[in-house]
Backbone as a ProteinNet text record, in pm:
[ID]
protein_1_A
[PRIMARY]
MDAVIFAFGTLCLLSAGWMLWRVWHSSNTLDQSLTQIELAHRQRVEELQVSLKRKELDIKGLTEAVDLSASSIEKIHRSIADTSFDLIETVKPVEKPAQVIRKAHNMTTKEVYGSIRRINRLVGDLSKLRTPDNKKKP
[TERTIARY]
82.3	0	86.5	193.9	284.3	347	374.7	433.8	335.1	206.5	103.1	88.2	87.5	75.1	198.2	315.8	438.7	435.1	391.8	383.6	281.9	167	63.6	114.7	181.6	237.6	342.5	428.3	531	466.2	363	290.5	226	168.6	107.2	212.1	328.1	434.9	488.1	505.5	551.2	448.7	320.8	214.1	214.1	225.6	227.6	349.9	464.2	585.5	569.7	510.8	486.1	392.7	288.1	192.2	259.4	341.3	411.5	506.4	575.5	666.3	589.8	474.2	392.7	342.8	300.4	254.8	371.3	486.6	604	643.3	645.5	680.6	579.8	452.9	349.3	366.3	398.4	420.4	537.7	646.7	762.5	728.2	655.2	613.9	524.9	433.5	345.9	427.3	522.7	610.3	686.3	737.2	810.1	718.1	597.8	501.3	465	440.6	407.6	524.3	645.7	763.7	774.7	750.7	755.5	647.1	528.2	418.5	453.8	508.8	546.8	654.3	754.9	859.9	803.1	714.5	651.8	570	499	419.2	509.4	617.6	711	770	805.6	862.1	760.3	635.3	530.6	507.5	508.9	492.7	606.9	729.2	844.4	831.5	786.1	765.7	661.8	553.2	449.8	502.6	584.7	642.2	733.5	816.1	904.5	821.3	717.5	629.8	562.9	517.6	452.5	549.3	673	775.2	800.4	809	832.2	716.8	594.9	478.8	479.9	519	526.7	629.6	743.8	845.9	795.2	723.1	665.7	566.1	481.6	381.8	451.3	553.8	627.6	692.4	757.2	820.8	721.4	607.6	503.3	447	424.4	373.3	471.5	599.8	701.8	707.1	695.3	700.1	582.7	462.4	344.7	361	412.8	433.8	532.6	645.6	744.7	690.7	614.4	556	457.5	374	277.1	349.9	457.2	534.7	599.3	654.2	717.4	614.9	501	396.5	346	333.5	289.4	388	517.7	618.6	607.7	592.1	578	451.2	342.2	213.5	229.2	290.3	308.3	397.7	501.2	592.4	519.3	439.9	363.5	261.9	192.6	92.3	158.1	273.4	343.3	383.2	429.6	465.2	342.8	231.1	106.9	61.3	60.4	17	112.2	243.1	339.7	306.2	273.4	237.1	106.1	6.8	-122.9	-108.3	-26.8	-11.3	64.6	122.9	188	85.4	-36.6	-144.2	-205.4	-187	-224.7	-372.2	-466.8	-607.5	-646.9	-575.4	-611.7	-508	-412.2	-303.5	-355.2	-437.6	-487.8	-577.3	-676.5	-758	-674.1	-574	-488.1	-410.3	-367.1	-295.7	-386.3	-511.9	-607.6	-633.6	-649.7	-674.3	-551.9	-430.3	-308.3	-305.1	-337.5	-337.4	-438	-557.3	-660.2	-612.4	-552.5	-501.3	-393.3	-300.3	-191	-243.6	-341.9	-400.8	-470.9	-547.7	-619.9	-522.3	-420.1	-320	-251.9	-212.8	-147.1	-238.1	-366.4	-461.6	-485	-497.3	-523.3	-406.2	-285.6	-170.2	-141.9	-168.5	-156.3	-254.4	-376.9	-478.4	-436.3	-377.8	-329.9	-225.7	-133.6	-30.2	-90.1	-187.1	-250.9	-328	-403.9	-480.7	-385.5	-276.9	-175.5	-121.8	-90.2	-38.3	-144.6	-270.5	-379	-397.3	-393	-405.4	-289.7	-169.3	-54	-72.8	-124.3	-147.9	-257.4	-363.8	-473.1	-426.8	-339.5	-293.3	-210.1	-147.9	-72.1	-164.6	-289.6	-386	-433.6	-412.1	-459.8	-357.5	-310.1	-215.6	-289.5	-233.1	-303.1	-340.2	-256.9	-284.3	-398	-419.1	-518.3	-614.4	-643.6	-733.9	-879	-908.4	-1043.8	-1070.5	-962.7	-979.5	-1049.8	-1128.9	-1197.3	-1101.3
-118.3	0	124.3	121.5	236.4	259.5	152.1	163.7	226.8	194.8	252	400.6	436	577.4	653.4	588.4	653.5	672.9	569.6	577.2	682.1	684.1	782.6	923.6	941.8	1072.7	1116.9	1021.3	1052.7	1091.4	1018.6	1048	1185.8	1219.1	1351.8	1461.7	1438.3	1539	1555.1	1442	1449.6	1522.2	1492.2	1559.8	1709.3	1742.6	1883.8	1952.5	1885.3	1941.5	1962	1858.7	1867.9	1983.7	1999.8	2108.9	2245.1	2253.1	2378.8	2412.8	2309.2	2334.1	2382.6	2321.2	2362.4	2504.8	2539.2	2677.1	2773.2	2738.2	2824.7	2836.7	2726	2725.9	2809.1	2790.3	2869	3017.1	3045.8	3184.3	3244.3	3169.2	3218.6	3237.5	3142.7	3153.1	3275.2	3296.9	3413.5	3541.9	3544	3660.9	3688.7	3584.1	3602.3	3656.2	3602.6	3649.2	3794.9	3828.9	3967.7	4060.9	4015.2	4095.5	4117.8	4013.3	4026.8	4122.2	4111.2	4201.2	4344.6	4362.7	4497.1	4555.7	4475.5	4523.4	4559.7	4476.1	4505.6	4634	4651.3	4772.6	4895.7	4888.4	5001.6	5035.2	4930.9	4952.1	5021.6	4978.6	5039.7	5185.3	5212.1	5349.6	5436.2	5384.5	5459.2	5484	5383.7	5399.6	5508.3	5507	5608.6	5747.7	5757.7	5887.6	5938.8	5850.2	5889.4	5932.5	5856	5888.4	6023.5	6047.7	6174.5	6290.8	6273.4	6378	6405.6	6297.5	6312	6388.4	6355.7	6426	6572.5	6599.7	6738.9	6814.4	6749.4	6812.9	6832.4	6731.1	6742.2	6857.1	6867.9	6974.5	7109.6	7118.5	7244.1	7282.3	7186.1	7213.2	7253.6	7185.7	7217.8	7356.9	7389.6	7522	7630.4	7608.1	7705.4	7718.5	7606.6	7610.1	7689.3	7666.6	7740.7	7888.7	7920.1	8059.5	8128.7	8063.9	8121.5	8134.2	8034.6	8039.3	8154.2	8171.5	8282.1	8415.7	8429.9	8555	8578.4	8472.9	8485.8	8522.9	8456.6	8485.7	8628.2	8670.7	8808.3	8908.6	8885	8975.9	8981.9	8865	8861.7	8934.6	8907.1	8972.7	9124.3	9170.3	9315.1	9374.7	9302.4	9351.2	9369.3	9269.1	9277.7	9391.3	9400.4	9506.2	9644	9658	9787.3	9829.8	9733	9764.5	9814.6	9746.1	9786.7	9924.4	9945	10075.1	10186.8	10159.2	10261.5	10306.7	10211.5	10245.8	10324.4	10279.2	10347.8	10490.5	10507.7	10639.5	10738.3	10692.9	10786.1	10860.7	10809.8	10877.2	10980.1	11109.5	11217.2	11215.9	11196	11204.1	11095.8	10982.6	10873.8	10855	10946.1	10930.8	10925	11022	11027.3	10908	10874.3	10756.4	10627.8	10618.8	10499.2	10487.2	10600.2	10597.8	10547.7	10594	10548.5	10398.7	10356.3	10213.7	10131.1	10183.4	10112.7	10091.9	10197.8	10185.4	10079.9	10084.2	9984.9	9843.6	9833.4	9703.5	9652.7	9738.8	9698.1	9656.1	9729.2	9691.7	9556.3	9538.8	9412.7	9296.1	9317.8	9213.2	9174.9	9277.2	9251.9	9170.8	9204.7	9132.8	8989.7	8970.8	8836.5	8742.6	8786.4	8699.7	8684.1	8787.8	8776.4	8674.1	8674.9	8577.2	8435.2	8418	8284.9	8235.9	8323.8	8283.7	8254.6	8336.1	8312.1	8180.7	8154.6	8028.7	7909.9	7923.3	7817.6	7786	7888.3	7866	7801.9	7846.1	7786.9	7638.9	7606	7465.2	7383.9	7440.3	7372.7	7352.1	7455.7	7443.7	7341.6	7341.5	7245.8	7102.7	7084	6948	6893.3	6981.9	6936.2	6881	6926.3	6877.6	6736.5	6689.5	6557	6449	6443.2	6340.8	6230.9	6110.2	6000.7	6035	6113.9	6144.7	6242.7	6330.4	6434	6449.6	6342.1	6353.9	6376.3	6362.1	6386	6535.3	6616.8	6760.3	6820.6	6924.3	6987.6	7064.3
0	0	0	78	80.5	-56.4	-125.9	-259.2	-355.9	-343.5	-430.7	-400.6	-271.6	-233.3	-282.9	-265.9	-311.7	-464.1	-536.6	-682.2	-724	-654.3	-684.6	-656.2	-542.8	-507.5	-608.9	-649.6	-748.9	-880.6	-920	-1043.3	-1036.5	-920.3	-901.9	-911.7	-847.6	-852.9	-994.4	-1064.9	-1203.9	-1290.9	-1269.5	-1345.5	-1315.6	-1188.2	-1149.4	-1210.4	-1207	-1267	-1416.5	-1480.7	-1625.4	-1656.4	-1577.6	-1597.9	-1575	-1469	-1442.6	-1557.5	-1607	-1718.4	-1841.3	-1868.1	-1983.6	-1967.9	-1845.4	-1820.4	-1840.1	-1783.6	-1798.6	-1945.6	-2018.8	-2160.2	-2240.6	-2212	-2279.8	-2249.9	-2124.2	-2083.6	-2160.2	-2172.2	-2248.1	-2395.2	-2450.8	-2590.2	-2609.2	-2515.7	-2521.5	-2509.6	-2417	-2401.6	-2530.8	-2593.2	-2718.6	-2827.9	-2833.2	-2933.3	-2908.6	-2782.9	-2750.1	-2781.7	-2755.1	-2786.4	-2936.8	-3014.5	-3159.8	-3209.3	-3152.6	-3190.5	-3153.4	-3034	-2989.2	-3080.2	-3116.6	-3206.5	-3342.8	-3394.4	-3523.2	-3515	-3403.7	-3383.2	-3377.7	-3302.1	-3292.4	-3429.1	-3504.3	-3636.9	-3727.6	-3720.3	-3803.6	-3762.8	-3632.8	-3584.8	-3637.1	-3630.6	-3680.9	-3831	-3905.4	-4049.7	-4076.6	-3999.8	-4017.4	-3983.8	-3880	-3842.6	-3953.2	-4009.3	-4119.1	-4239.6	-4269.5	-4380.7	-4359.5	-4237.6	-4205.9	-4221.6	-4172.4	-4187.6	-4335.6	-4415	-4558.4	-4623	-4582.5	-4638	-4598.5	-4473.3	-4429.3	-4512	-4539.8	-4622.4	-4764.4	-4817.5	-4951.3	-4957.1	-4854.6	-4850.2	-4841.5	-4758.4	-4744	-4876.8	-4941.6	-5070.6	-5176.8	-5179.2	-5275.8	-5249.3	-5122.3	-5086.3	-5129.9	-5105.2	-5145.9	-5297.8	-5369.7	-5515.5	-5572.7	-5517.9	-5565.4	-5534.5	-5416.2	-5376.4	-5471.2	-5497.8	-5588.6	-5731.1	-5774.2	-5908	-5920.5	-5819.9	-5822.9	-5828.8	-5751.8	-5752.9	-5889.1	-5947.8	-6079.9	-6186.5	-6184.6	-6282.4	-6263.3	-6138.2	-6111.3	-6172.3	-6155.8	-6212.5	-6364.5	-6426.9	-6573.6	-6614.8	-6545.7	-6574.1	-6565	-6455	-6435.3	-6543.8	-6582.9	-6686.7	-6819.7	-6856.2	-6981.4	-6972.4	-6860.1	-6842.1	-6844.4	-6779.1	-6777.6	-6918.3	-6996.8	-7135.8	-7211.6	-7193.4	-7261.3	-7214.5	-7083.2	-7030.8	-7072.7	-7077.2	-7122.8	-7264.8	-7351	-7489.3	-7494.7	-7418.8	-7419	-7365.1	-7263.4	-7201.3	-7290.3	-7400.2	-7493.1	-7577.1	-7579.8	-7653.1	-7558.5	-7588.8	-7496.9	-7455.6	-7544.5	-7500.7	-7397.8	-7397.1	-7304.1	-7194.8	-7185.8	-7088.9	-6945.4	-6903.8	-6765	-6732.9	-6816.7	-6785.3	-6780.7	-6867.2	-6868.6	-6738.2	-6681.3	-6553.6	-6440.8	-6443.2	-6341.7	-6357.7	-6482.3	-6509.3	-6469.7	-6493.4	-6454.5	-6303.4	-6227.6	-6081	-6035.6	-6094.4	-6058.4	-6095.5	-6214.8	-6259.7	-6164.3	-6126.3	-6037.6	-5900.1	-5847.6	-5718.1	-5728.2	-5835	-5854.6	-5870.3	-5950.8	-5972.9	-5842.1	-5764.9	-5636.4	-5544.5	-5538.4	-5452.8	-5501.4	-5631.4	-5685.2	-5655.4	-5688	-5663.4	-5514.1	-5436.6	-5290.8	-5235.5	-5291.1	-5248.3	-5283.9	-5400	-5439.8	-5339.2	-5301.4	-5204.8	-5067.1	-5023.1	-4892.1	-4891.7	-4995.6	-5004.3	-5008.4	-5081.6	-5088.8	-4949.1	-4872	-4736	-4647.4	-4662	-4582.1	-4615	-4743.1	-4783.3	-4725.1	-4728.9	-4668.4	-4519.6	-4449.7	-4305.8	-4275.9	-4355.6	-4334	-4357.6	-4454.7	-4483.3	-4368	-4289.2	-4172.9	-4065.2	-4065.1	-3965.6	-3997.5	-4117.7	-4160.9	-4131.2	-4007.8	-3967.2	-3893.9	-3881.2	-3813.1	-3669.3	-3599.9	-3459.7	-3440	-3538.2	-3516	-3633.8	-3705.2	-3818.1	-3777.2	-3647.9	-3600.8	-3579.1	-3581.9	-3561.1	-3681.9	-3661.8	-3775.6	-3864.1
[MASK]
++++++++++++++++++++++++++++++++++++++++++++++++++++++++++++++++++++++++++++++++++++++++++++++++++++++++++++++++++++++++++++++++++++++++++

């Protein structure tokens, strides 16, 4: 009888040891899986951050390019208009009205191209709000 109890006790201890080892092994496997998931998540976050920085740089470069283009086109526009107005103003009967029209034209041109540059900057600023962290913002 003592041998049966001893055998049963040994079997119980071996079973308990086996179960503990399986729990420990499963725990380690789970830890490894969680670590791999965490590393993959961190890597993806870093990739998204790099991508976001690149997009911000692209947006900044595009905004600057549109701004410079608008300024260049405005200069060309003004140059062509000035040449035309200079010729028109050589005709004495229309000289004074042409000067008034030139001033109005120059003011309008300045406002139109200024508006293009302001809208361009606003679009650039709004696009910065469309990031994954704050896309819920209005």
